[in-house]
mmCIF file of the N, C-alpha and C atoms, coordinates in Angstrom:
data_MODEL
# 
_entry.id   MODEL 
# 
loop_
_atom_site.group_PDB 
_atom_site.id 
_atom_site.type_symbol 
_atom_site.label_atom_id 
_atom_site.label_alt_id 
_atom_site.label_comp_id 
_atom_site.label_asym_id 
_atom_site.label_entity_id 
_atom_site.label_seq_id 
_atom_site.pdbx_PDB_ins_code 
_atom_site.Cartn_x 
_atom_site.Cartn_y 
_atom_site.Cartn_z 
_atom_site.occupancy 
_atom_site.B_iso_or_equiv 
_atom_site.pdbx_formal_charge 
_atom_site.auth_seq_id 
_atom_site.auth_comp_id 
_atom_site.auth_asym_id 
_atom_site.auth_atom_id 
_atom_site.pdbx_PDB_model_num 
ATOM 1   N N  . MET A 1 1  ? -26.253 -26.780 -17.425 1.00 0.00 ? 1  MET A N  1 
ATOM 2   C CA . MET A 1 1  ? -24.872 -26.992 -17.773 1.00 0.00 ? 1  MET A CA 1 
ATOM 3   C C  . MET A 1 1  ? -24.616 -26.360 -19.142 1.00 0.00 ? 1  MET A C  1 
ATOM 4   N N  . GLU A 1 2  ? -23.491 -25.743 -19.264 1.00 0.00 ? 2  GLU A N  1 
ATOM 5   C CA . GLU A 1 2  ? -23.109 -25.123 -20.530 1.00 0.00 ? 2  GLU A CA 1 
ATOM 6   C C  . GLU A 1 2  ? -22.825 -26.196 -21.586 1.00 0.00 ? 2  GLU A C  1 
ATOM 7   N N  . PRO A 1 3  ? -23.266 -25.973 -22.832 1.00 0.00 ? 3  PRO A N  1 
ATOM 8   C CA . PRO A 1 3  ? -23.029 -26.967 -23.884 1.00 0.00 ? 3  PRO A CA 1 
ATOM 9   C C  . PRO A 1 3  ? -21.553 -27.304 -24.072 1.00 0.00 ? 3  PRO A C  1 
ATOM 10  N N  . LYS A 1 4  ? -20.671 -26.335 -23.880 1.00 0.00 ? 4  LYS A N  1 
ATOM 11  C CA . LYS A 1 4  ? -19.232 -26.602 -24.050 1.00 0.00 ? 4  LYS A CA 1 
ATOM 12  C C  . LYS A 1 4  ? -18.720 -27.617 -23.028 1.00 0.00 ? 4  LYS A C  1 
ATOM 13  N N  . ASN A 1 5  ? -19.479 -27.829 -21.954 1.00 0.00 ? 5  ASN A N  1 
ATOM 14  C CA . ASN A 1 5  ? -19.102 -28.801 -20.931 1.00 0.00 ? 5  ASN A CA 1 
ATOM 15  C C  . ASN A 1 5  ? -19.812 -30.131 -21.118 1.00 0.00 ? 5  ASN A C  1 
ATOM 16  N N  . CYS A 1 6  ? -20.484 -30.290 -22.244 1.00 0.00 ? 6  CYS A N  1 
ATOM 17  C CA . CYS A 1 6  ? -21.256 -31.508 -22.525 1.00 0.00 ? 6  CYS A CA 1 
ATOM 18  C C  . CYS A 1 6  ? -20.682 -32.235 -23.735 1.00 0.00 ? 6  CYS A C  1 
ATOM 19  N N  . ALA A 1 7  ? -20.979 -33.512 -23.794 1.00 0.00 ? 7  ALA A N  1 
ATOM 20  C CA . ALA A 1 7  ? -20.599 -34.314 -24.951 1.00 0.00 ? 7  ALA A CA 1 
ATOM 21  C C  . ALA A 1 7  ? -21.845 -35.009 -25.480 1.00 0.00 ? 7  ALA A C  1 
ATOM 22  N N  . ALA A 1 8  ? -21.912 -35.127 -26.782 1.00 0.00 ? 8  ALA A N  1 
ATOM 23  C CA . ALA A 1 8  ? -23.017 -35.830 -27.429 1.00 0.00 ? 8  ALA A CA 1 
ATOM 24  C C  . ALA A 1 8  ? -22.443 -37.003 -28.210 1.00 0.00 ? 8  ALA A C  1 
ATOM 25  N N  . VAL A 1 9  ? -23.184 -38.093 -28.229 1.00 0.00 ? 9  VAL A N  1 
ATOM 26  C CA . VAL A 1 9  ? -22.813 -39.269 -29.008 1.00 0.00 ? 9  VAL A CA 1 
ATOM 27  C C  . VAL A 1 9  ? -23.947 -39.498 -30.002 1.00 0.00 ? 9  VAL A C  1 
ATOM 28  N N  . GLU A 1 10 ? -23.622 -39.479 -31.272 1.00 0.00 ? 10 GLU A N  1 
ATOM 29  C CA . GLU A 1 10 ? -24.641 -39.577 -32.312 1.00 0.00 ? 10 GLU A CA 1 
ATOM 30  C C  . GLU A 1 10 ? -24.174 -40.485 -33.440 1.00 0.00 ? 10 GLU A C  1 
ATOM 31  N N  . ASP A 1 11 ? -25.149 -40.938 -34.234 1.00 0.00 ? 11 ASP A N  1 
ATOM 32  C CA . ASP A 1 11 ? -24.823 -41.770 -35.393 1.00 0.00 ? 11 ASP A CA 1 
ATOM 33  C C  . ASP A 1 11 ? -25.487 -41.284 -36.672 1.00 0.00 ? 11 ASP A C  1 
ATOM 34  N N  . THR A 1 12 ? -26.246 -40.206 -36.606 1.00 0.00 ? 12 THR A N  1 
ATOM 35  C CA . THR A 1 12 ? -26.928 -39.706 -37.804 1.00 0.00 ? 12 THR A CA 1 
ATOM 36  C C  . THR A 1 12 ? -26.445 -38.302 -38.145 1.00 0.00 ? 12 THR A C  1 
ATOM 37  N N  . THR A 1 13 ? -26.563 -37.953 -39.394 1.00 0.00 ? 13 THR A N  1 
ATOM 38  C CA . THR A 1 13 ? -26.145 -36.624 -39.835 1.00 0.00 ? 13 THR A CA 1 
ATOM 39  C C  . THR A 1 13 ? -26.895 -35.541 -39.074 1.00 0.00 ? 13 THR A C  1 
ATOM 40  N N  . ASN A 1 14 ? -28.213 -35.667 -38.980 1.00 0.00 ? 14 ASN A N  1 
ATOM 41  C CA . ASN A 1 14 ? -28.982 -34.620 -38.299 1.00 0.00 ? 14 ASN A CA 1 
ATOM 42  C C  . ASN A 1 14 ? -28.666 -34.547 -36.809 1.00 0.00 ? 14 ASN A C  1 
ATOM 43  N N  . GLY A 1 15 ? -28.456 -35.676 -36.172 1.00 0.00 ? 15 GLY A N  1 
ATOM 44  C CA . GLY A 1 15 ? -28.077 -35.675 -34.766 1.00 0.00 ? 15 GLY A CA 1 
ATOM 45  C C  . GLY A 1 15 ? -26.731 -35.012 -34.555 1.00 0.00 ? 15 GLY A C  1 
ATOM 46  N N  . LEU A 1 16 ? -25.790 -35.310 -35.435 1.00 0.00 ? 16 LEU A N  1 
ATOM 47  C CA . LEU A 1 16 ? -24.468 -34.695 -35.354 1.00 0.00 ? 16 LEU A CA 1 
ATOM 48  C C  . LEU A 1 16 ? -24.571 -33.188 -35.561 1.00 0.00 ? 16 LEU A C  1 
ATOM 49  N N  . ARG A 1 17 ? -25.333 -32.777 -36.555 1.00 0.00 ? 17 ARG A N  1 
ATOM 50  C CA . ARG A 1 17 ? -25.506 -31.340 -36.820 1.00 0.00 ? 17 ARG A CA 1 
ATOM 51  C C  . ARG A 1 17 ? -26.123 -30.622 -35.629 1.00 0.00 ? 17 ARG A C  1 
ATOM 52  N N  . ALA A 1 18 ? -27.120 -31.231 -35.029 1.00 0.00 ? 18 ALA A N  1 
ATOM 53  C CA . ALA A 1 18 ? -27.792 -30.610 -33.886 1.00 0.00 ? 18 ALA A CA 1 
ATOM 54  C C  . ALA A 1 18 ? -26.828 -30.429 -32.714 1.00 0.00 ? 18 ALA A C  1 
ATOM 55  N N  . ALA A 1 19 ? -26.053 -31.454 -32.422 1.00 0.00 ? 19 ALA A N  1 
ATOM 56  C CA . ALA A 1 19 ? -25.101 -31.374 -31.320 1.00 0.00 ? 19 ALA A CA 1 
ATOM 57  C C  . ALA A 1 19 ? -24.013 -30.345 -31.602 1.00 0.00 ? 19 ALA A C  1 
ATOM 58  N N  . LEU A 1 20 ? -23.529 -30.306 -32.832 1.00 0.00 ? 20 LEU A N  1 
ATOM 59  C CA . LEU A 1 20 ? -22.534 -29.303 -33.202 1.00 0.00 ? 20 LEU A CA 1 
ATOM 60  C C  . LEU A 1 20 ? -23.114 -27.895 -33.082 1.00 0.00 ? 20 LEU A C  1 
ATOM 61  N N  . ALA A 1 21 ? -24.342 -27.709 -33.545 1.00 0.00 ? 21 ALA A N  1 
ATOM 62  C CA . ALA A 1 21 ? -24.985 -26.393 -33.478 1.00 0.00 ? 21 ALA A CA 1 
ATOM 63  C C  . ALA A 1 21 ? -25.196 -25.952 -32.030 1.00 0.00 ? 21 ALA A C  1 
ATOM 64  N N  . ALA A 1 22 ? -25.384 -26.915 -31.143 1.00 0.00 ? 22 ALA A N  1 
ATOM 65  C CA . ALA A 1 22 ? -25.569 -26.594 -29.731 1.00 0.00 ? 22 ALA A CA 1 
ATOM 66  C C  . ALA A 1 22 ? -24.250 -26.220 -29.052 1.00 0.00 ? 22 ALA A C  1 
ATOM 67  N N  . GLY A 1 23 ? -23.132 -26.504 -29.706 1.00 0.00 ? 23 GLY A N  1 
ATOM 68  C CA . GLY A 1 23 ? -21.832 -26.169 -29.143 1.00 0.00 ? 23 GLY A CA 1 
ATOM 69  C C  . GLY A 1 23 ? -21.227 -27.250 -28.276 1.00 0.00 ? 23 GLY A C  1 
ATOM 70  N N  . MET A 1 24 ? -21.712 -28.473 -28.442 1.00 0.00 ? 24 MET A N  1 
ATOM 71  C CA . MET A 1 24 ? -21.191 -29.594 -27.654 1.00 0.00 ? 24 MET A CA 1 
ATOM 72  C C  . MET A 1 24 ? -19.979 -30.218 -28.328 1.00 0.00 ? 24 MET A C  1 
ATOM 73  N N  . THR A 1 25 ? -19.203 -30.970 -27.544 1.00 0.00 ? 25 THR A N  1 
ATOM 74  C CA . THR A 1 25 ? -18.187 -31.845 -28.110 1.00 0.00 ? 25 THR A CA 1 
ATOM 75  C C  . THR A 1 25 ? -18.944 -33.045 -28.650 1.00 0.00 ? 25 THR A C  1 
ATOM 76  N N  . VAL A 1 26 ? -18.647 -33.423 -29.889 1.00 0.00 ? 26 VAL A N  1 
ATOM 77  C CA . VAL A 1 26 ? -19.461 -34.452 -30.546 1.00 0.00 ? 26 VAL A CA 1 
ATOM 78  C C  . VAL A 1 26 ? -18.610 -35.660 -30.923 1.00 0.00 ? 26 VAL A C  1 
ATOM 79  N N  . TYR A 1 27 ? -19.115 -36.822 -30.515 1.00 0.00 ? 27 TYR A N  1 
ATOM 80  C CA . TYR A 1 27 ? -18.513 -38.099 -30.865 1.00 0.00 ? 27 TYR A CA 1 
ATOM 81  C C  . TYR A 1 27 ? -19.468 -38.812 -31.811 1.00 0.00 ? 27 TYR A C  1 
ATOM 82  N N  . ALA A 1 28 ? -18.944 -39.194 -32.949 1.00 0.00 ? 28 ALA A N  1 
ATOM 83  C CA . ALA A 1 28 ? -19.752 -39.892 -33.953 1.00 0.00 ? 28 ALA A CA 1 
ATOM 84  C C  . ALA A 1 28 ? -19.419 -41.375 -33.931 1.00 0.00 ? 28 ALA A C  1 
ATOM 85  N N  . VAL A 1 29 ? -20.459 -42.180 -33.927 1.00 0.00 ? 29 VAL A N  1 
ATOM 86  C CA . VAL A 1 29 ? -20.327 -43.629 -34.047 1.00 0.00 ? 29 VAL A CA 1 
ATOM 87  C C  . VAL A 1 29 ? -21.117 -43.995 -35.307 1.00 0.00 ? 29 VAL A C  1 
ATOM 88  N N  . PRO A 1 30 ? -20.486 -43.865 -36.476 1.00 0.00 ? 30 PRO A N  1 
ATOM 89  C CA . PRO A 1 30 ? -21.207 -44.024 -37.732 1.00 0.00 ? 30 PRO A CA 1 
ATOM 90  C C  . PRO A 1 30 ? -21.797 -45.420 -37.937 1.00 0.00 ? 30 PRO A C  1 
ATOM 91  N N  . ASN A 1 31 ? -22.996 -45.444 -38.450 1.00 0.00 ? 31 ASN A N  1 
ATOM 92  C CA . ASN A 1 31 ? -23.655 -46.683 -38.848 1.00 0.00 ? 31 ASN A CA 1 
ATOM 93  C C  . ASN A 1 31 ? -23.231 -46.976 -40.283 1.00 0.00 ? 31 ASN A C  1 
ATOM 94  N N  . PRO A 1 32 ? -22.542 -48.084 -40.523 1.00 0.00 ? 32 PRO A N  1 
ATOM 95  C CA . PRO A 1 32 ? -22.052 -48.359 -41.884 1.00 0.00 ? 32 PRO A CA 1 
ATOM 96  C C  . PRO A 1 32 ? -23.181 -48.534 -42.910 1.00 0.00 ? 32 PRO A C  1 
ATOM 97  N N  . HIS A 1 33 ? -24.372 -48.856 -42.456 1.00 0.00 ? 33 HIS A N  1 
ATOM 98  C CA . HIS A 1 33 ? -25.498 -49.037 -43.380 1.00 0.00 ? 33 HIS A CA 1 
ATOM 99  C C  . HIS A 1 33 ? -26.145 -47.714 -43.757 1.00 0.00 ? 33 HIS A C  1 
ATOM 100 N N  . PHE A 1 34 ? -26.003 -46.701 -42.923 1.00 0.00 ? 34 PHE A N  1 
ATOM 101 C CA . PHE A 1 34 ? -26.548 -45.367 -43.157 1.00 0.00 ? 34 PHE A CA 1 
ATOM 102 C C  . PHE A 1 34 ? -25.513 -44.337 -42.719 1.00 0.00 ? 34 PHE A C  1 
ATOM 103 N N  . PRO A 1 35 ? -24.390 -44.246 -43.446 1.00 0.00 ? 35 PRO A N  1 
ATOM 104 C CA . PRO A 1 35 ? -23.294 -43.386 -42.997 1.00 0.00 ? 35 PRO A CA 1 
ATOM 105 C C  . PRO A 1 35 ? -23.663 -41.901 -43.014 1.00 0.00 ? 35 PRO A C  1 
ATOM 106 N N  . PRO A 1 36 ? -23.216 -41.174 -41.998 1.00 0.00 ? 36 PRO A N  1 
ATOM 107 C CA . PRO A 1 36 ? -23.441 -39.730 -41.963 1.00 0.00 ? 36 PRO A CA 1 
ATOM 108 C C  . PRO A 1 36 ? -22.663 -39.014 -43.065 1.00 0.00 ? 36 PRO A C  1 
ATOM 109 N N  . ASP A 1 37 ? -23.054 -37.804 -43.328 1.00 0.00 ? 37 ASP A N  1 
ATOM 110 C CA . ASP A 1 37 ? -22.395 -36.943 -44.310 1.00 0.00 ? 37 ASP A CA 1 
ATOM 111 C C  . ASP A 1 37 ? -20.923 -36.779 -43.922 1.00 0.00 ? 37 ASP A C  1 
ATOM 112 N N  . PRO A 1 38 ? -19.995 -37.074 -44.835 1.00 0.00 ? 38 PRO A N  1 
ATOM 113 C CA . PRO A 1 38 ? -18.562 -36.955 -44.519 1.00 0.00 ? 38 PRO A CA 1 
ATOM 114 C C  . PRO A 1 38 ? -18.146 -35.549 -44.074 1.00 0.00 ? 38 PRO A C  1 
ATOM 115 N N  . ALA A 1 39 ? -18.777 -34.531 -44.619 1.00 0.00 ? 39 ALA A N  1 
ATOM 116 C CA . ALA A 1 39 ? -18.436 -33.157 -44.221 1.00 0.00 ? 39 ALA A CA 1 
ATOM 117 C C  . ALA A 1 39 ? -18.812 -32.900 -42.762 1.00 0.00 ? 39 ALA A C  1 
ATOM 118 N N  . VAL A 1 40 ? -19.892 -33.497 -42.309 1.00 0.00 ? 40 VAL A N  1 
ATOM 119 C CA . VAL A 1 40 ? -20.311 -33.354 -40.908 1.00 0.00 ? 40 VAL A CA 1 
ATOM 120 C C  . VAL A 1 40 ? -19.401 -34.196 -40.018 1.00 0.00 ? 40 VAL A C  1 
ATOM 121 N N  . LEU A 1 41 ? -19.084 -35.411 -40.459 1.00 0.00 ? 41 LEU A N  1 
ATOM 122 C CA . LEU A 1 41 ? -18.176 -36.274 -39.683 1.00 0.00 ? 41 LEU A CA 1 
ATOM 123 C C  . LEU A 1 41 ? -16.833 -35.600 -39.438 1.00 0.00 ? 41 LEU A C  1 
ATOM 124 N N  . ALA A 1 42 ? -16.378 -34.830 -40.409 1.00 0.00 ? 42 ALA A N  1 
ATOM 125 C CA . ALA A 1 42 ? -15.079 -34.166 -40.296 1.00 0.00 ? 42 ALA A CA 1 
ATOM 126 C C  . ALA A 1 42 ? -15.029 -33.177 -39.137 1.00 0.00 ? 42 ALA A C  1 
ATOM 127 N N  . GLN A 1 43 ? -16.181 -32.763 -38.633 1.00 0.00 ? 43 GLN A N  1 
ATOM 128 C CA . GLN A 1 43 ? -16.253 -31.798 -37.532 1.00 0.00 ? 43 GLN A CA 1 
ATOM 129 C C  . GLN A 1 43 ? -16.368 -32.481 -36.165 1.00 0.00 ? 43 GLN A C  1 
ATOM 130 N N  . THR A 1 44 ? -16.306 -33.804 -36.154 1.00 0.00 ? 44 THR A N  1 
ATOM 131 C CA . THR A 1 44 ? -16.507 -34.569 -34.924 1.00 0.00 ? 44 THR A CA 1 
ATOM 132 C C  . THR A 1 44 ? -15.293 -35.443 -34.625 1.00 0.00 ? 44 THR A C  1 
ATOM 133 N N  . THR A 1 45 ? -15.345 -36.095 -33.484 1.00 0.00 ? 45 THR A N  1 
ATOM 134 C CA . THR A 1 45 ? -14.401 -37.160 -33.180 1.00 0.00 ? 45 THR A CA 1 
ATOM 135 C C  . THR A 1 45 ? -15.107 -38.463 -33.519 1.00 0.00 ? 45 THR A C  1 
ATOM 136 N N  . VAL A 1 46 ? -14.560 -39.199 -34.457 1.00 0.00 ? 46 VAL A N  1 
ATOM 137 C CA . VAL A 1 46 ? -15.197 -40.435 -34.918 1.00 0.00 ? 46 VAL A CA 1 
ATOM 138 C C  . VAL A 1 46 ? -14.622 -41.610 -34.140 1.00 0.00 ? 46 VAL A C  1 
ATOM 139 N N  . VAL A 1 47 ? -15.504 -42.435 -33.601 1.00 0.00 ? 47 VAL A N  1 
ATOM 140 C CA . VAL A 1 47 ? -15.101 -43.677 -32.952 1.00 0.00 ? 47 VAL A CA 1 
ATOM 141 C C  . VAL A 1 47 ? -15.712 -44.825 -33.740 1.00 0.00 ? 47 VAL A C  1 
ATOM 142 N N  . ALA A 1 48 ? -14.954 -45.879 -33.894 1.00 0.00 ? 48 ALA A N  1 
ATOM 143 C CA . ALA A 1 48 ? -15.384 -46.993 -34.747 1.00 0.00 ? 48 ALA A CA 1 
ATOM 144 C C  . ALA A 1 48 ? -16.605 -47.719 -34.198 1.00 0.00 ? 48 ALA A C  1 
ATOM 145 N N  . THR A 1 49 ? -16.605 -47.964 -32.889 1.00 0.00 ? 49 THR A N  1 
ATOM 146 C CA . THR A 1 49 ? -17.728 -48.665 -32.259 1.00 0.00 ? 49 THR A CA 1 
ATOM 147 C C  . THR A 1 49 ? -18.010 -48.021 -30.914 1.00 0.00 ? 49 THR A C  1 
ATOM 148 N N  . ILE A 1 50 ? -19.171 -48.278 -30.382 1.00 0.00 ? 50 ILE A N  1 
ATOM 149 C CA . ILE A 1 50 ? -19.541 -47.703 -29.092 1.00 0.00 ? 50 ILE A CA 1 
ATOM 150 C C  . ILE A 1 50 ? -18.608 -48.176 -27.978 1.00 0.00 ? 50 ILE A C  1 
ATOM 151 N N  . THR A 1 51 ? -18.007 -49.346 -28.144 1.00 0.00 ? 51 THR A N  1 
ATOM 152 C CA . THR A 1 51 ? -17.084 -49.840 -27.116 1.00 0.00 ? 51 THR A CA 1 
ATOM 153 C C  . THR A 1 51 ? -15.778 -49.035 -27.101 1.00 0.00 ? 51 THR A C  1 
ATOM 154 N N  . ASP A 1 52 ? -15.507 -48.282 -28.154 1.00 0.00 ? 52 ASP A N  1 
ATOM 155 C CA . ASP A 1 52 ? -14.327 -47.420 -28.199 1.00 0.00 ? 52 ASP A CA 1 
ATOM 156 C C  . ASP A 1 52 ? -14.569 -46.066 -27.543 1.00 0.00 ? 52 ASP A C  1 
ATOM 157 N N  . LEU A 1 53 ? -15.819 -45.784 -27.192 1.00 0.00 ? 53 LEU A N  1 
ATOM 158 C CA . LEU A 1 53 ? -16.171 -44.483 -26.654 1.00 0.00 ? 53 LEU A CA 1 
ATOM 159 C C  . LEU A 1 53 ? -15.473 -44.146 -25.329 1.00 0.00 ? 53 LEU A C  1 
ATOM 160 N N  . PRO A 1 54 ? -15.400 -45.037 -24.354 1.00 0.00 ? 54 PRO A N  1 
ATOM 161 C CA . PRO A 1 54 ? -14.733 -44.670 -23.091 1.00 0.00 ? 54 PRO A CA 1 
ATOM 162 C C  . PRO A 1 54 ? -13.302 -44.169 -23.292 1.00 0.00 ? 54 PRO A C  1 
ATOM 163 N N  . ALA A 1 55 ? -12.547 -44.810 -24.150 1.00 0.00 ? 55 ALA A N  1 
ATOM 164 C CA . ALA A 1 55 ? -11.167 -44.365 -24.396 1.00 0.00 ? 55 ALA A CA 1 
ATOM 165 C C  . ALA A 1 55 ? -11.150 -42.987 -25.058 1.00 0.00 ? 55 ALA A C  1 
ATOM 166 N N  . ALA A 1 56 ? -12.102 -42.750 -25.966 1.00 0.00 ? 56 ALA A N  1 
ATOM 167 C CA . ALA A 1 56 ? -12.173 -41.451 -26.634 1.00 0.00 ? 56 ALA A CA 1 
ATOM 168 C C  . ALA A 1 56 ? -12.527 -40.353 -25.634 1.00 0.00 ? 56 ALA A C  1 
ATOM 169 N N  . LEU A 1 57 ? -13.407 -40.643 -24.702 1.00 0.00 ? 57 LEU A N  1 
ATOM 170 C CA . LEU A 1 57 ? -13.803 -39.654 -23.700 1.00 0.00 ? 57 LEU A CA 1 
ATOM 171 C C  . LEU A 1 57 ? -12.653 -39.312 -22.755 1.00 0.00 ? 57 LEU A C  1 
ATOM 172 N N  . GLU A 1 58 ? -11.772 -40.258 -22.509 1.00 0.00 ? 58 GLU A N  1 
ATOM 173 C CA . GLU A 1 58 ? -10.638 -40.021 -21.619 1.00 0.00 ? 58 GLU A CA 1 
ATOM 174 C C  . GLU A 1 58 ? -9.572  -39.158 -22.269 1.00 0.00 ? 58 GLU A C  1 
ATOM 175 N N  . SER A 1 59 ? -9.523  -39.154 -23.580 1.00 0.00 ? 59 SER A N  1 
ATOM 176 C CA . SER A 1 59 ? -8.452  -38.395 -24.263 1.00 0.00 ? 59 SER A CA 1 
ATOM 177 C C  . SER A 1 59 ? -8.810  -36.950 -24.489 1.00 0.00 ? 59 SER A C  1 
# 
């Protein structure tokens, strides 16, 4: 499957970077205790909690 047709869900800076580098659509679920780099978060769709993910995927 082509990366552009895939979505990744991550909570770490390195995970987000890897998914972005692969060309995937990236959803970030930041961990408030270990927040990802804000510059990397700005390149993703941020969802507050994992339970918000289904609605984000539909949009």
